[in-house]
Structures are given as C-alpha cells and as structure tokens.
C-alpha positions as CSV (number, residue, x, y, z in Angstrom):
1,X,107.4,49.2,-19.5
2,X,107.1,51.2,-16.3
3,X,109.3,54.1,-15.6
4,X,112.2,53.6,-13.3
5,X,112.2,55.5,-9.9
6,X,115.0,57.7,-11.1
7,X,113.1,58.7,-14.3
8,X,109.9,59.3,-12.3
9,X,111.9,61.4,-9.8
10,X,113.3,63.4,-12.7
11,X,109.9,64.0,-14.2
12,X,108.6,65.3,-10.9
13,X,111.7,67.2,-9.9
14,X,112.0,69.4,-13.1
15,X,108.5,70.9,-12.8
16,X,109.0,71.4,-9.1
17,X,112.2,73.3,-9.6
18,X,110.6,75.5,-12.3
19,X,107.5,76.2,-10.2
20,X,109.6,77.2,-7.1
21,X,111.8,79.5,-9.2
22,X,108.8,81.1,-10.9
23,X,107.0,81.7,-7.6
24,X,109.9,83.4,-5.8
25,X,110.6,85.6,-8.8
26,X,106.9,86.6,-9.3
27,X,106.4,87.2,-5.6
28,X,109.5,89.4,-5.3
29,X,108.4,91.5,-8.3
30,X,105.0,92.3,-7.0
31,X,106.2,95.5,-5.4
32,X,106.4,97.3,-8.8
33,X,102.7,97.3,-9.9
34,X,101.4,97.9,-6.4
35,X,103.4,101.0,-5.4
36,X,100.6,103.5,-6.2
37,X,98.0,101.3,-4.5
38,X,100.1,100.9,-1.4
39,X,100.7,104.7,-1.2
40,X,96.9,105.3,-1.4
41,X,95.9,102.4,0.9
42,X,98.5,103.1,3.7
43,X,98.5,106.9,3.3
44,X,102.2,107.1,2.7
45,X,104.3,108.9,0.0
46,X,105.2,107.2,-3.3
47,X,108.8,107.3,-2.1
48,X,107.9,105.3,1.0
49,X,105.7,102.9,-1.0
50,X,108.7,102.3,-3.4
51,X,110.4,100.5,-0.6
52,X,108.0,97.6,-0.9
53,X,110.0,96.8,-4.0
54,X,113.4,98.0,-2.9
55,X,113.4,96.1,0.4
56,X,112.6,92.9,-1.4
57,X,115.5,93.4,-3.8
58,X,117.8,94.3,-0.9
59,X,117.0,91.3,1.2
60,X,117.3,89.1,-1.8
61,X,120.7,90.4,-2.7
62,X,121.9,90.0,0.8
63,X,120.4,86.5,1.3
64,X,121.5,85.1,-2.1
65,X,125.3,84.5,-1.4
66,X,124.5,83.2,2.1
67,X,121.9,80.7,0.8
68,X,124.3,79.8,-2.1
69,X,127.0,78.8,0.4
70,X,124.5,76.9,2.6
71,X,123.2,75.2,-0.6
72,X,126.7,74.0,-1.3
73,X,126.6,71.9,1.9
74,X,124.9,68.9,3.2
75,X,121.8,70.7,4.5
76,X,120.6,72.1,1.1
77,X,117.1,70.6,1.4
78,X,116.6,72.0,4.9
79,X,117.9,75.4,3.7
80,X,115.4,75.4,0.9
81,X,112.5,74.5,3.1
82,X,113.4,77.0,5.8
83,X,113.8,79.8,3.3
84,X,110.4,79.0,1.8
85,X,108.9,79.0,5.3
86,X,110.3,82.5,5.8
87,X,108.7,83.5,2.4
88,X,105.3,82.1,3.5
89,X,105.5,83.9,6.8
90,X,106.3,87.2,4.9
91,X,103.4,86.6,2.6
92,X,101.1,86.2,5.6
93,X,102.4,89.6,6.9
94,X,101.6,91.3,3.6
95,X,98.1,89.8,3.5
96,X,97.0,90.6,7.0
97,X,95.5,94.0,8.0
98,X,98.7,95.3,9.7
99,X,100.4,98.7,9.6
100,X,102.8,99.7,6.9
101,X,105.9,98.7,8.8
102,X,104.7,95.1,8.9
103,X,104.1,95.2,5.2
104,X,107.7,96.2,4.7
105,X,108.8,93.4,7.0
106,X,106.8,90.9,5.0
107,X,108.2,92.2,1.7
108,X,111.7,91.8,3.1
109,X,110.9,88.2,4.0
110,X,109.5,87.5,0.6
111,X,112.6,88.9,-1.0
112,X,114.8,86.3,0.7
113,X,113.2,83.8,-1.7
114,X,115.2,85.3,-4.6
115,X,118.2,83.4,-3.2
116,X,116.6,80.1,-4.0
117,X,117.1,80.3,-7.8
118,X,120.7,79.3,-7.6
119,X,119.9,76.5,-5.2
120,X,117.4,75.1,-7.7
121,X,120.2,75.1,-10.3
122,X,122.4,73.2,-7.8
123,X,119.7,70.6,-7.3
124,X,119.3,70.1,-11.1
125,X,123.0,69.7,-11.6
126,X,123.3,67.1,-8.9
127,X,120.3,65.0,-9.6
128,X,119.7,65.1,-13.3
129,X,121.8,63.7,-16.2
130,X,124.4,66.2,-17.5
131,X,122.7,66.9,-20.8
132,X,119.3,67.2,-19.1
133,X,120.6,69.3,-16.3
134,X,122.1,71.9,-18.6
135,X,118.7,72.5,-20.3
136,X,116.9,72.6,-17.0
137,X,119.4,75.1,-15.5
138,X,118.9,77.3,-18.5
139,X,115.1,77.2,-18.1
140,X,115.4,78.0,-14.4
141,X,117.4,81.1,-15.3
142,X,114.8,82.2,-17.8
143,X,111.9,81.5,-15.5
144,X,113.6,83.7,-12.8
145,X,113.5,86.6,-15.3
146,X,110.0,86.2,-16.9
147,X,108.4,85.7,-13.4
148,X,108.1,89.5,-13.3
149,X,106.0,89.4,-16.5
150,X,103.7,86.8,-14.9
151,X,103.3,88.5,-11.6
152,X,102.9,92.1,-12.8
153,X,99.5,92.0,-14.7
154,X,98.0,89.5,-12.3
155,X,98.8,91.6,-9.2
156,X,97.6,94.7,-10.9
157,X,94.3,93.1,-11.8
158,X,93.7,91.8,-8.2
159,X,94.6,95.2,-6.8
160,X,92.0,96.9,-9.0
161,X,89.4,94.3,-8.1
162,X,90.0,93.7,-4.4
163,X,92.7,96.1,-3.2
164,X,96.3,95.6,-2.2
165,X,95.5,92.8,0.3
166,X,93.8,90.7,-2.4
167,X,97.0,90.9,-4.5
168,X,99.2,90.0,-1.6
169,X,96.8,87.3,-0.5
170,X,97.5,85.5,-3.7
171,X,101.2,85.4,-2.7
172,X,100.3,83.5,0.5
173,X,98.6,80.8,-1.6
174,X,101.3,80.3,-4.2
175,X,104.2,80.4,-1.7
176,X,102.5,77.9,0.5
177,X,102.1,75.7,-2.6
178,X,105.8,76.2,-3.4
179,X,106.7,75.1,0.2
180,X,104.6,72.0,-0.1
181,X,106.1,71.2,-3.6
182,X,109.6,71.6,-2.2
183,X,108.8,69.3,0.8
184,X,107.6,66.6,-1.5
185,X,110.1,66.9,-4.3
186,X,113.5,68.3,-3.3
187,X,116.0,65.5,-2.6
188,X,118.8,65.6,-0.1
189,X,122.2,66.9,-1.2
190,X,124.8,64.3,-2.2
191,X,127.0,62.9,0.7
192,X,130.4,64.3,1.4
193,X,129.5,68.0,1.1
194,X,130.5,70.6,3.6
195,X,129.8,74.3,3.9
196,X,130.5,77.0,6.4
197,X,129.1,80.5,6.3
198,X,131.7,83.3,6.6
199,X,129.7,85.5,9.0
200,X,132.1,88.4,8.8
201,X,132.1,88.3,5.0
202,X,128.3,88.1,5.0
203,X,127.9,91.1,7.2
204,X,130.4,93.3,5.3
205,X,128.8,92.3,1.9
206,X,125.3,93.0,3.3
207,X,126.4,96.5,4.4
208,X,127.9,97.2,1.0
209,X,124.9,95.9,-1.0
210,X,122.5,97.8,1.3
211,X,124.4,101.0,0.5
212,X,124.5,100.3,-3.3
213,X,120.8,99.4,-3.5
214,X,119.9,102.4,-1.3
215,X,121.8,104.7,-3.5
216,X,120.2,103.2,-6.6
217,X,116.7,103.6,-5.2
218,X,117.1,107.1,-3.7
219,X,117.2,109.2,-6.9
220,X,116.4,112.4,-5.1
221,X,119.6,112.1,-3.0
222,X,121.7,112.3,-6.1
223,X,119.9,115.4,-7.4
224,X,119.6,117.3,-4.1
225,X,122.5,116.1,-2.0
226,X,125.2,115.0,-4.5
227,X,128.1,115.2,-1.9
228,X,126.3,112.9,0.5
229,X,125.4,110.4,-2.2
230,X,129.0,110.5,-3.5
231,X,130.4,109.9,0.0
232,X,128.1,106.9,0.5
233,X,129.2,105.5,-2.8
234,X,132.8,105.7,-1.7
235,X,131.9,104.0,1.5
236,X,130.2,101.2,-0.5
237,X,133.2,100.8,-2.7
238,X,135.5,100.6,0.3
239,X,133.3,98.0,1.9
240,X,133.3,95.9,-1.3
241,X,137.1,96.0,-1.4
242,X,137.3,95.0,2.3
243,X,134.9,92.1,1.6
244,X,137.1,90.9,-1.2
245,X,140.1,90.9,1.1
246,X,138.2,89.1,3.8
247,X,137.1,86.4,1.3
248,X,140.6,85.9,0.0
249,X,142.0,85.4,3.5
250,X,139.1,83.1,4.7
251,X,139.5,79.4,4.6
252,X,135.7,79.1,4.2
253,X,134.8,82.1,2.0
254,X,131.2,83.1,1.4
255,X,132.1,83.4,-2.3
256,X,135.2,81.8,-3.8
257,X,136.8,85.1,-5.0
258,X,139.7,83.2,-6.6
259,X,137.2,81.3,-8.8
260,X,135.3,84.5,-9.5
261,X,138.6,85.9,-10.9
262,X,138.7,83.2,-13.5
263,X,138.5,85.1,-16.8
264,X,135.4,83.2,-18.0
265,X,133.6,83.8,-14.7
266,X,134.7,87.4,-14.4
267,X,133.8,88.2,-18.0
268,X,130.4,86.6,-17.5
269,X,129.7,88.6,-14.4
270,X,130.8,91.8,-16.1
271,X,128.4,91.0,-19.0
272,X,125.6,90.3,-16.5
273,X,126.2,93.5,-14.7
274,X,126.3,95.8,-17.7
275,X,123.6,93.8,-19.5
276,X,121.4,93.8,-16.4
277,X,121.6,97.6,-16.4
278,X,120.5,97.8,-20.0
279,X,117.8,95.1,-19.8
280,X,116.0,96.6,-16.7
281,X,116.4,100.1,-18.1
282,X,114.4,99.2,-21.2
283,X,111.8,97.3,-19.1
284,X,111.2,100.4,-16.9
285,X,111.2,102.8,-19.8
286,X,108.5,101.0,-21.7
287,X,106.2,100.4,-18.8
288,X,106.5,104.0,-17.6
289,X,106.0,105.4,-21.1
290,X,102.8,103.3,-21.5
291,X,101.3,104.7,-18.3
292,X,102.1,108.4,-19.1
293,X,98.9,110.4,-19.7
294,X,98.4,111.5,-23.2
295,X,98.2,115.0,-22.0
296,X,101.9,115.0,-21.6
297,X,102.1,115.0,-25.4
298,X,103.0,111.3,-25.7
299,X,102.2,108.1,-23.9
300,X,99.0,106.1,-23.7
301,X,97.6,106.7,-20.2
302,X,97.2,103.0,-19.6
303,X,96.0,101.7,-16.2
304,X,98.3,99.6,-14.1
305,X,96.6,96.4,-15.2
306,X,96.6,97.2,-18.9
307,X,100.2,98.4,-18.7
308,X,101.0,95.1,-17.1
309,X,99.7,93.4,-20.2
310,X,102.5,95.0,-22.2
311,X,104.8,92.6,-20.3
312,X,103.1,89.5,-21.9
313,X,105.2,89.6,-25.0
314,X,108.2,89.9,-22.8
315,X,107.3,86.7,-20.9
316,X,106.1,84.7,-23.9
317,X,109.1,85.4,-26.1
318,X,111.5,85.1,-23.2
319,X,110.1,81.6,-22.6
320,X,110.4,80.8,-26.3
321,X,114.0,81.9,-26.3
322,X,114.7,79.7,-23.3
323,X,113.2,76.7,-25.0
324,X,115.3,77.3,-28.2
325,X,118.5,77.8,-26.3
326,X,119.4,74.1,-25.8
327,X,119.1,73.5,-29.6
328,X,121.1,76.6,-30.4
329,X,123.8,75.7,-27.9
330,X,124.6,72.6,-29.9
331,X,125.6,74.8,-32.8
332,X,127.2,77.9,-31.2
333,X,129.1,78.5,-28.0
334,X,127.5,80.0,-24.9
335,X,129.5,83.3,-25.1
336,X,128.4,83.8,-28.7
337,X,124.9,83.2,-27.6
338,X,125.3,85.9,-24.9
339,X,126.7,88.3,-27.6
340,X,123.8,87.6,-30.0
341,X,121.2,88.0,-27.2
342,X,122.8,91.3,-26.2
343,X,122.5,92.5,-29.8
344,X,118.8,91.5,-29.8
345,X,118.2,93.6,-26.6
346,X,120.1,96.5,-28.2
347,X,117.6,96.1,-31.1
348,X,114.8,96.5,-28.7
349,X,116.3,99.8,-27.5
350,X,116.7,100.9,-31.1
351,X,113.0,100.1,-31.9
352,X,111.9,102.0,-28.8
353,X,114.1,105.0,-29.7
354,X,112.9,105.2,-33.3
355,X,109.2,104.2,-33.1
356,X,106.8,104.5,-30.1
357,X,103.8,106.4,-31.3
358,X,101.6,103.4,-31.5
359,X,100.9,100.9,-28.7
360,X,101.6,98.0,-31.0
361,X,105.2,99.3,-31.3
362,X,105.6,99.0,-27.6
363,X,104.4,95.4,-27.7
364,X,107.0,94.7,-30.4
365,X,109.8,96.3,-28.5
366,X,108.9,94.5,-25.4
367,X,108.8,91.2,-27.3
368,X,112.2,91.8,-28.7
369,X,113.5,92.6,-25.2
370,X,112.0,89.4,-23.9
371,X,113.5,87.3,-26.6
372,X,116.9,88.8,-26.0
373,X,116.7,88.6,-22.2
374,X,115.5,85.0,-22.5
375,X,118.5,83.9,-24.6
376,X,120.9,85.8,-22.5
377,X,119.6,84.3,-19.2
378,X,119.6,80.8,-20.7
379,X,123.2,81.1,-21.9
380,X,124.7,82.7,-18.8
381,X,124.8,79.6,-16.5
382,X,126.6,77.6,-19.2
383,X,129.4,80.1,-19.4
384,X,129.9,80.1,-15.6
385,X,129.3,76.4,-14.9
386,X,131.7,75.3,-17.6
387,X,134.6,76.2,-15.3
388,X,132.8,75.6,-11.9
389,X,132.9,72.4,-9.9
390,X,129.6,70.7,-9.4
391,X,129.7,71.2,-5.6
392,X,130.1,75.0,-6.1
393,X,127.1,75.4,-8.5
394,X,124.9,77.2,-6.0
395,X,127.6,79.5,-4.7
396,X,128.9,80.5,-8.2
397,X,125.4,81.2,-9.6
398,X,124.4,83.1,-6.4
399,X,127.2,85.6,-6.9
400,X,126.1,86.0,-10.5
401,X,122.5,86.7,-9.3
402,X,123.8,89.3,-6.8
403,X,125.6,91.0,-9.8
404,X,122.3,90.8,-11.7
405,X,120.3,92.4,-8.9
406,X,122.7,95.3,-8.6
407,X,122.7,95.8,-12.3
408,X,118.9,95.8,-12.4
409,X,118.7,98.3,-9.6
410,X,121.3,100.6,-11.3
411,X,119.4,100.3,-14.5
412,X,116.2,101.5,-12.9
413,X,118.1,104.3,-11.1
414,X,119.8,105.4,-14.3
415,X,116.5,105.5,-16.2
416,X,115.0,107.6,-13.4
417,X,117.9,110.0,-13.3
418,X,117.8,110.5,-17.1
419,X,114.0,111.1,-17.1
420,X,114.3,113.4,-14.1
421,X,117.0,115.5,-15.9
422,X,114.6,115.7,-18.9
423,X,111.7,117.0,-16.8
424,X,111.4,120.8,-17.1
425,X,110.6,123.1,-14.2
426,X,107.0,122.9,-13.0
427,X,106.4,119.8,-15.2
428,X,105.2,116.5,-13.9
429,X,106.4,114.4,-16.9
430,X,109.7,114.4,-18.7
431,X,110.1,115.5,-22.3
432,X,109.6,112.8,-24.9
433,X,113.2,113.3,-26.0
434,X,114.4,112.1,-22.5
435,X,113.2,108.6,-23.4
436,X,115.2,108.7,-26.6
437,X,118.3,109.7,-24.6
438,X,117.7,106.9,-22.1
439,X,117.3,104.4,-25.0
440,X,120.6,105.6,-26.5
441,X,122.3,105.0,-23.2
442,X,120.8,101.5,-23.2
443,X,122.2,100.8,-26.6
444,X,125.6,101.8,-25.3
445,X,125.3,99.4,-22.4
446,X,124.3,96.5,-24.7
447,X,127.2,97.3,-27.0
448,X,129.6,96.9,-24.0
449,X,127.9,93.7,-23.1
450,X,128.2,92.4,-26.7
451,X,131.9,93.2,-26.8
452,X,132.5,91.5,-23.4
453,X,130.7,88.4,-24.6
454,X,132.7,88.3,-27.9
455,X,135.9,88.6,-25.9
456,X,134.8,85.5,-23.8
457,X,134.1,83.7,-27.1
458,X,137.5,84.4,-28.5
459,X,139.2,83.3,-25.2
460,X,137.2,80.0,-25.2
461,X,138.1,79.4,-28.9
462,X,141.8,79.9,-28.2
463,X,141.6,77.5,-25.3
464,X,139.9,74.8,-27.3
465,X,142.0,75.3,-30.4
466,X,145.5,76.1,-29.3
C-alpha cells in the first residue's frame, strides 16, 4: 500500500527539521575552534578574535525571542526562509577575502540562525501527531546541543588544511543546503494565527542581553575594572526589570511573562539557567585542559583538531540519550528525567575533578557530560510544553533558549575567572588545582539544578494526585 501524502510529508519533514537545527547550531559554534587561527590570519588579538564567537551568541540571543514571536504567527514559513537567507549571506561574508570587520558582521548574521531551533519545534508540534511530535521536539533540542560537537573538529581540520576561509567556506555550502531544504519542506503555519512584535520590548531586551553577554565575555573587565563591570551589571538588571514591566503591560508581548511565571515554566527556566552554567563550564574546562601544553605540569598539548575529537563522545552519547528519552518518558516524568540528567552531568564533573591524568579519562568525562546533556535537553521541552498552548510553542521555547544562551555564556565566563584566579604571577597557565576548584563549582551548580528539578517533579505529582 502506498504511503498517504500526510505520512510522506511527515517522513520528509522530520529529517528536514533535524538537518536545519543541526546546521544552525554547528555554524554558530564554529567561532570556538577557529579563534587562534582568526587571530593569526587577521593579525588581531585573541580578545578581538574571541568576538567571532561572542557576536554569534549575542545576535542569536537577541534574535531568538523576536523570531519566536514571529514564528507564532501566520508567516512562520516566510520567517524561517528569510532567517536562513540572512545566515547564508553571513556565511558568504565569512568565506570571502574581506577585512576582519566583515567577518564579525558575517558571524553576527550566522548567529541569528540560533533563533530557528524553537521554530523547528513549533513546526513539529503543529504538523506531526502528538506522540510523534513530542519525540521529534526532544530530538531537535538534543541536536541543537550536539551540533557544537559536530562542527568543532570538522572546522578545526579544515582550518589546519586550508586556513580559516576553508572552514567558513563549508558553512556557506551547508547553510545554502539548509535554505533549500526549508524551501522544499517547511509547510505554512495553521490558519487563524496572529503575531505582533513588541518593538519596544525587543529593543530593551536586546540592550539587556548585550550587556549580560558582553560582561560574560570580557573577563579582564572584572579583574581590572571591577567597579565598571559591577555598574554595567546593575544597568543590565535594571533593563531586564524594565523589560518585564513592559511585557506585562503590553497587549502583544514579545514573551508572555505571565505564562513564564507559571511554576512549571519558571522552574524549568531556572533549571536551564543554572544547568546551562554547569554544562558549558565542564565543556570548556575539558577542551582547555586537553590543549594545555605538558610543560605546564599537566595537560596533553593537543592540537585544535585533536582536541576537537574529544567532543566526539559528547555528541555520540548525547544523541544516544536523546534517542532513549522517548522510551524513558513513558516510565518517569520529565522533571525526574531532568533531575537524573543533572546528576549524570554532576558525575562528569566528579570524574574530571578526581581523574584526569590520562587522555582516556577525558574522553570518559566528556561522554558522561554528553549523555547527561542529551537527556536534559530532550526532557526540557516536555516540561515547558506541558503547560503551553500549541500556538505559543515557538515563543515559549525561544525564551528558554535565551535563558540557555545566557547560562552558557556565564558558564564560560565563570570557568575563565576561576582559572585566571588560579594563574600565578608571570605564569601563562593556571595551576592544576584551579581546574579542581572549577569542577567543584560545577558540581554545586548541578546540585542546584537537581533540587530545582525534583521540586518540579513534586509539584507535578501533587497536581496529578491531589
């Protein structure tokens, strides 16, 4: 018997959604392995080259809630295609032999694509059967995380073989393929939807997020100009409070703050924020440790490409956890799965803190991290969408992804600050004990995440069993 058009569409739609989510995540993460190569090729400082990653995270964090709101309306397909066109244009800028400023502009355009992940979830929830959509949304969430593990070693290899332009040239090919895939596969949004972008709220949120991510990325500012950094942090907090007031008063808010205040959503976002700090902290600790020259008294002196291979267990086991999640969710509630995954990530920290004298031990710790992150990412949408109307899927998950981005940025910054504090005068590399201190901080973050998730589980249990 031939497949019905709906079934055929579903078979084509699912891989399309996965591919687009993977591409935008991998492309945005390419700044990390190429920072040293960019500094050398463009004759700029490492601090300036770091902005090839920071600017992508910043533009993604700013674009995500706006795209989420547009994705809740009738023009979701057009929004997805236009956004991917911007990403393709940015990829062209990074691949062409242009000055450094144009490279940053291209990276900013590429980062906008990070806002598409939540829209992919909205498409899945609207156009797939409920049971199927839940599994697909979980997989999209996982893919958006493990994309970094896919892009990192590949970009590093291309940079070693053909230079920075070769690595960025690949992004032009894959983003163009993603645009073509979206044009052929993404359906129109259901009828009856409406969405208006709160421009004032978007501008205020953009300013607040810009300050937060700037402060997270500029570690020297905290160590050399603490008063300035603290003042900017206060300004960011005031802007975030002002944004919340604007959203509460708006008839067409960028993010439905009242829905975000729902205990389940608020708890999930808190778990994502603190968990994101811990997850990204361990990711950066392991990759940095692996590349530290052995002359420092520890480390393995790996090249960028070989260090990128350490991420393979992270991606593979993250994908495995994502595939197992639908089966596990039939047996335990999503909040309990969040808690269990946070414990696994904490176990990765404990392994790194206790044993890291052999490269195989780093592979194991990275695999444990990937499995925990995969389970956590797959369970998170279920917690939020259980209390979210179908029409608000993109908007609700967009806000969660903004929280995740800020958590990741703070995790990277906290790791950098701890290692900087553990670097003695005149030394290039921190003491080995600084990594242990950072790992203990990560264990604390994951303990908070676990307790938050358990509180969510208790609340859901009391609601379902009064």
